[in-house]
C-alpha positions in Angstrom: -21.9 -56.1 12.0 -22.2 -54.6 15.7 -18.6 -53.9 17.6 -18.5 -53.1 21.3 -15.1 -52.2 22.4 -14.1 -53.7 25.7 -11.7 -52.0 27.9 -9.4 -54.0 30.2 -11.0 -54.6 33.6 -14.5 -53.5 32.4 -17.4 -55.5 33.7 -18.8 -58.0 31.4 -22.4 -56.7 32.2 -21.8 -53.1 31.2 -20.3 -54.4 27.6 -23.5 -56.6 27.3 -25.6 -53.6 28.0 -24.0 -51.6 25.5 -24.2 -54.4 22.9 -28.1 -54.6 23.5 -28.2 -51.0 23.3 -26.6 -51.2 20.1 -28.3 -54.0 18.9 -32.0 -52.3 19.8 -30.8 -48.9 17.7 -30.3 -51.0 14.7 -34.0 -52.3 14.4 -33.2 -55.6 13.6 -35.6 -57.5 15.9 -38.5 -54.9 14.6 -37.6 -55.6 10.9 -37.6 -59.4 11.7 -41.2 -59.3 13.1 -42.7 -57.2 10.4 -41.2 -59.9 8.0 -43.1 -62.8 9.6 -46.3 -62.1 8.1 -47.0 -60.1 4.8 -49.2 -57.1 5.0 -50.8 -55.9 1.8 -50.0 -52.5 0.7 -53.6 -51.1 1.6 -53.4 -52.4 4.7 -50.2 -50.8 5.8 -51.2 -47.2 4.4 -54.5 -47.6 6.4 -52.5 -48.4 9.8 -50.0 -45.2 8.8 -53.3 -43.0 8.3 -54.4 -44.5 11.8 -51.5 -43.7 13.4 -50.9 -40.2 12.0 -54.5 -39.5 13.1 -53.6 -40.6 16.9 -50.5 -38.5 16.8 -52.2 -35.6 15.3 -55.1 -35.7 17.9 -52.2 -36.0 20.8 -50.4 -33.0 19.6 -53.4 -31.1 19.6 -54.9 -32.0 22.8 -51.1 -31.3 24.3 -51.6 -27.2 22.8 
């Protein structure tokens, strides 16, 4: 459960922004989206490898 302490006189928009930031950090929506459709283990591993190769190329280009 996400708890955002609200001080007296604090703007409600600021409190809402804090809540949204905390909610985003928990990764709940990312998890929900990933569970909407089943992906086979082999496909997930292939995607991980492709992503790792992409990141490695970016790091090599940076140096």
